[in-house]
NUVO-233173 format. One record per atom (N, C-alpha, C, O): residue number from 0; residue in one letter; atom name; x, y, z. Coordinates in steps of 0.05 Angstrom, whole numbers. Atoms other than C-alpha are relative to their C-alpha. Layout:
<nodes>
[node NUM a CA [X Y Z]]
...
</nodes>
This chain:
<nodes>
[node 0 m N [15 24 -5]]
[node 0 m CA [699 32 -379]]
[node 0 m C [14 -17 20]]
[node 0 m O [39 -22 17]]
[node 1 k N [-11 19 -20]]
[node 1 k CA [710 -14 -319]]
[node 1 k C [-20 -22 5]]
[node 1 k O [-45 -18 3]]
[node 2 i N [17 23 -7]]
[node 2 i CA [683 -83 -302]]
[node 2 i C [8 -9 28]]
[node 2 i O [31 -14 33]]
[node 3 y N [-4 7 -28]]
[node 3 y CA [675 -101 -229]]
[node 3 y C [-13 -26 6]]
[node 3 y O [-33 -34 -6]]
[node 4 h N [14 23 -11]]
[node 4 h CA [659 -165 -192]]
[node 4 h C [-24 10 16]]
[node 4 h O [-21 28 31]]
[node 5 q N [24 -9 -14]]
[node 5 q CA [588 -159 -166]]
[node 5 q C [-2 -15 26]]
[node 5 q O [7 -38 29]]
[node 6 g N [4 13 -25]]
[node 6 g CA [569 -175 -95]]
[node 6 g C [22 4 20]]
[node 6 g O [23 -11 40]]
[node 7 t N [-22 -5 -19]]
[node 7 t CA [632 -148 -61]]
[node 7 t C [-4 28 12]]
[node 7 t O [-17 45 0]]
[node 8 q N [3 -26 -13]]
[node 8 q CA [636 -90 -12]]
[node 8 q C [16 21 -15]]
[node 8 q O [7 44 -17]]
[node 9 k N [-16 -19 15]]
[node 9 k CA [691 -57 -53]]
[node 9 k C [-3 -4 -30]]
[node 9 k O [-10 -26 -38]]
[node 10 e N [0 3 29]]
[node 10 e CA [695 -44 -127]]
[node 10 e C [26 -14 -9]]
[node 10 e O [46 -1 -11]]
[node 11 i N [-23 16 7]]
[node 11 i CA [743 -100 -147]]
[node 11 i C [-1 -4 -30]]
[node 11 i O [-20 -16 -40]]
[node 12 i N [-1 2 29]]
[node 12 i CA [763 -96 -220]]
[node 12 i C [3 -30 -8]]
[node 12 i O [19 -44 3]]
[node 13 a N [-1 28 9]]
[node 13 a CA [750 -162 -256]]
[node 13 a C [20 -3 -23]]
[node 13 a O [15 8 -45]]
[node 14 d N [-20 5 21]]
[node 14 d CA [811 -184 -295]]
[node 14 d C [-7 -25 -16]]
[node 14 d O [-9 -23 -41]]
[node 15 n N [8 25 13]]
[node 15 n CA [794 -256 -311]]
[node 15 n C [-26 -9 11]]
[node 15 n O [-30 -11 35]]
[node 16 v N [27 9 -9]]
[node 16 v CA [722 -280 -309]]
[node 16 v C [-7 -25 -15]]
[node 16 v O [4 -32 -36]]
[node 17 k N [11 24 12]]
[node 17 k CA [684 -343 -325]]
[node 17 k C [-29 4 -8]]
[node 17 k O [-42 22 3]]
[node 18 i N [28 -1 7]]
[node 18 i CA [617 -354 -358]]
[node 18 i C [-16 -4 26]]
[node 18 i O [-11 -23 41]]
[node 19 g N [17 2 -23]]
[node 19 g CA [565 -343 -304]]
[node 19 g C [8 18 23]]
[node 19 g O [-8 22 41]]
[node 20 d N [-8 -18 -21]]
[node 20 d CA [605 -295 -261]]
[node 20 d C [-18 25 -1]]
[node 20 d O [-24 35 -22]]
[node 21 r N [16 -24 -2]]
[node 21 r CA [563 -236 -236]]
[node 21 r C [18 24 -1]]
[node 21 r O [36 26 16]]
[node 22 l N [-17 -23 5]]
[node 22 l CA [594 -171 -260]]
[node 22 l C [-16 26 -1]]
[node 22 l O [-40 25 -7]]
[node 23 t N [11 -27 4]]
[node 23 t CA [580 -96 -261]]
[node 23 t C [17 14 -20]]
[node 23 t O [41 16 -17]]
[node 24 l N [-14 -15 21]]
[node 24 l CA [598 -56 -323]]
[node 24 l C [-6 29 5]]
[node 24 l O [-29 38 7]]
[node 25 s N [2 -29 -5]]
[node 25 s CA [611 18 -310]]
[node 25 s C [14 15 -23]]
[node 25 s O [37 11 -28]]
[node 26 i N [-11 -16 21]]
[node 26 i CA [621 67 -367]]
[node 26 i C [-5 30 7]]
[node 26 i O [-27 37 15]]
[node 27 s N [3 -28 -7]]
[node 27 s CA [634 141 -356]]
[node 27 s C [17 18 -18]]
[node 27 s O [36 10 -30]]
[node 28 i N [-15 -21 13]]
[node 28 i CA [657 205 -388]]
[node 28 i C [5 23 20]]
[node 28 i O [-8 23 41]]
[node 29 e N [-4 -23 -18]]
[node 29 e CA [684 269 -356]]
[node 29 e C [-25 17 2]]
[node 29 e O [-42 17 -16]]
[node 30 q N [22 -17 -5]]
[node 30 q CA [634 317 -327]]
[node 30 q C [-4 20 -23]]
[node 30 q O [16 32 -32]]
[node 31 q N [6 -17 23]]
[node 31 q CA [600 356 -384]]
[node 31 q C [-23 18 7]]
[node 31 q O [-42 10 20]]
[node 32 d N [23 -17 -2]]
[node 32 d CA [554 416 -385]]
[node 32 d C [-19 -3 -23]]
[node 32 d O [-43 2 -21]]
[node 33 v N [16 1 25]]
[node 33 v CA [530 404 -456]]
[node 33 v C [-6 -29 -9]]
[node 33 v O [-28 -34 -19]]
[node 34 y N [3 27 12]]
[node 34 y CA [540 330 -473]]
[node 34 y C [-5 -21 21]]
[node 34 y O [2 -19 45]]
[node 35 g N [5 24 -15]]
[node 35 g CA [516 264 -445]]
[node 35 g C [6 -23 -18]]
[node 35 g O [17 -20 -39]]
[node 36 m N [-6 24 16]]
[node 36 m CA [521 193 -470]]
[node 36 m C [-24 -19 0]]
[node 36 m O [-40 -19 19]]
[node 37 k N [19 22 2]]
[node 37 k CA [477 136 -492]]
[node 37 k C [16 -24 -11]]
[node 37 k O [28 -21 -32]]
[node 38 i N [-16 23 9]]
[node 38 i CA [508 67 -498]]
[node 38 i C [-17 -17 -20]]
[node 38 i O [-39 -25 -14]]
[node 39 t N [12 16 20]]
[node 39 t CA [491 28 -561]]
[node 39 t C [20 -20 -11]]
[node 39 t O [45 -16 -8]]
[node 40 n N [-17 19 13]]
[node 40 n CA [519 -32 -598]]
[node 40 n C [23 -10 17]]
[node 40 n O [46 -9 9]]
[node 41 c N [-20 10 -19]]
[node 41 c CA [555 -61 -538]]
[node 41 c C [1 -31 -2]]
[node 41 c O [-20 -44 -2]]
[node 42 l N [-3 29 1]]
[node 42 l CA [583 -132 -543]]
[node 42 l C [24 -9 16]]
[node 42 l O [41 7 23]]
[node 43 v N [-22 12 -15]]
[node 43 v CA [629 -178 -505]]
[node 43 v C [13 -21 -18]]
[node 43 v O [0 -36 -32]]
[node 44 r N [-15 20 15]]
[node 44 r CA [684 -220 -536]]
[node 44 r C [16 -17 20]]
[node 44 r O [25 -8 41]]
[node 45 d N [-18 17 -17]]
[node 45 d CA [722 -279 -507]]
[node 45 d C [29 8 -6]]
[node 45 d O [34 22 -26]]
[node 46 g N [-28 -8 3]]
[node 46 g CA [796 -271 -499]]
[node 46 g C [15 -15 -22]]
[node 46 g O [39 -9 -27]]
[node 47 l N [-14 16 20]]
[node 47 l CA [812 -321 -553]]
[node 47 l C [-10 5 -29]]
[node 47 l O [-1 -8 -48]]
[node 48 n N [12 -6 26]]
[node 48 n CA [772 -290 -611]]
[node 48 n C [-16 -24 -11]]
[node 48 n O [-18 -27 -36]]
[node 49 w N [16 22 9]]
[node 49 w CA [728 -352 -614]]
[node 49 w C [-29 8 -3]]
[node 49 w O [-44 -5 -18]]
[node 50 g N [28 -8 1]]
[node 50 g CA [663 -316 -604]]
[node 50 g C [-6 27 13]]
[node 50 g O [11 38 27]]
[node 51 e N [9 -24 -13]]
[node 51 e CA [624 -255 -584]]
[node 51 e C [-29 -1 5]]
[node 51 e O [-44 -17 -8]]
[node 52 q N [28 0 -7]]
[node 52 q CA [557 -240 -553]]
[node 52 q C [-9 29 2]]
[node 52 q O [2 44 17]]
[node 53 p N [11 -27 -2]]
[node 53 p CA [517 -176 -565]]
[node 53 p C [-14 3 27]]
[node 53 p O [-29 -14 36]]
[node 54 l N [13 -7 -25]]
[node 54 l CA [494 -143 -500]]
[node 54 l C [-21 21 -2]]
[node 54 l O [-43 18 8]]
[node 55 i N [18 -23 3]]
[node 55 i CA [462 -77 -520]]
[node 55 i C [-3 5 -30]]
[node 55 i O [17 4 -45]]
[node 56 n N [4 -3 28]]
[node 56 n CA [430 -65 -588]]
[node 56 n C [4 29 -9]]
[node 56 n O [13 46 6]]
[node 57 d N [-5 -27 11]]
[node 57 d CA [432 -3 -634]]
[node 57 d C [-19 21 11]]
[node 57 d O [-15 44 5]]
[node 58 e N [18 -19 -13]]
[node 58 e CA [375 29 -595]]
[node 58 e C [6 4 30]]
[node 58 e O [-8 19 43]]
[node 59 g N [-8 -2 -28]]
[node 59 g CA [409 21 -528]]
[node 59 g C [-15 -19 19]]
[node 59 g O [-14 -15 43]]
[node 60 c N [16 19 -16]]
[node 60 c CA [365 -37 -504]]
[node 60 c C [15 -26 2]]
[node 60 c O [30 -34 -16]]
[node 61 p N [-13 27 -3]]
[node 61 p CA [389 -104 -476]]
[node 61 p C [-9 -19 -21]]
[node 61 p O [-33 -20 -28]]
[node 62 v N [7 21 20]]
[node 62 v CA [391 -160 -527]]
[node 62 v C [-12 -24 15]]
[node 62 v O [-31 -35 5]]
[node 63 d N [10 22 -16]]
[node 63 d CA [380 -214 -474]]
[node 63 d C [1 8 30]]
[node 63 d O [23 9 41]]
[node 64 k N [1 -10 -27]]
[node 64 k CA [357 -191 -405]]
[node 64 k C [10 -20 21]]
[node 64 k O [16 -13 44]]
[node 65 e N [-11 20 -18]]
[node 65 e CA [380 -257 -374]]
[node 65 e C [31 3 2]]
[node 65 e O [43 -6 22]]
[node 66 i N [-29 -4 0]]
[node 66 i CA [452 -238 -392]]
[node 66 i C [7 27 11]]
[node 66 i O [25 29 27]]
[node 67 m N [-6 -27 -9]]
[node 67 m CA [450 -163 -381]]
[node 67 m C [-25 17 -1]]
[node 67 m O [-40 16 -21]]
[node 68 g N [23 -18 -1]]
[node 68 g CA [396 -114 -360]]
[node 68 g C [7 27 -12]]
[node 68 g O [29 31 -22]]
[node 69 p N [-5 -27 11]]
[node 69 p CA [389 -41 -381]]
[node 69 p C [20 15 17]]
[node 69 p O [23 10 41]]
[node 70 f N [-18 -17 -15]]
[node 70 f CA [440 11 -361]]
[node 70 f C [-17 19 17]]
[node 70 f O [-38 28 9]]
[node 71 d N [11 -21 -17]]
[node 71 d CA [423 57 -303]]
[node 71 d C [18 25 -4]]
[node 71 d O [41 24 2]]
[node 72 y N [-16 -24 6]]
[node 72 y CA [445 127 -324]]
[node 72 y C [-2 20 23]]
[node 72 y O [-22 22 36]]
[node 73 s N [0 -22 -19]]
[node 73 s CA [465 184 -278]]
[node 73 s C [-17 22 -11]]
[node 73 s O [-23 23 -35]]
[node 74 h N [18 -21 9]]
[node 74 h CA [421 245 -280]]
[node 74 h C [11 18 -22]]
[node 74 h O [-3 29 -38]]
[node 75 n N [-13 -17 20]]
[node 75 n CA [472 283 -323]]
[node 75 n C [10 -16 -24]]
[node 75 n O [24 -5 -41]]
[node 76 l N [-7 18 22]]
[node 76 l CA [483 224 -370]]
[node 76 l C [31 -2 -5]]
[node 76 l O [39 -6 -28]]
[node 77 t N [-28 3 3]]
[node 77 t CA [558 220 -356]]
[node 77 t C [10 -27 11]]
[node 77 t O [34 -33 9]]
[node 78 r N [-7 27 -11]]
[node 78 r CA [557 151 -322]]
[node 78 r C [-23 -19 -4]]
[node 78 r O [-46 -12 0]]
[node 79 a N [21 21 3]]
[node 79 a CA [520 87 -337]]
[node 79 a C [11 -25 12]]
[node 79 a O [-3 -46 12]]
</nodes>
């Protein structure tokens, strides 16, 4: 899993971010002939353990589309 700053020409990994920063979340597994993936129960936590926000529910759907949209999966389901 990697988180990138959105809107840049290069994929710049986001180390420290603020509320409202536009980001891209990329999740991948090694190339598989048999297996793929589906992301469920995804949430974000602040760095201080003060709170968390669910992003993706147990069915793989966005909880709040204003915060995060649905994942775009690769054709072989190894990257979202």
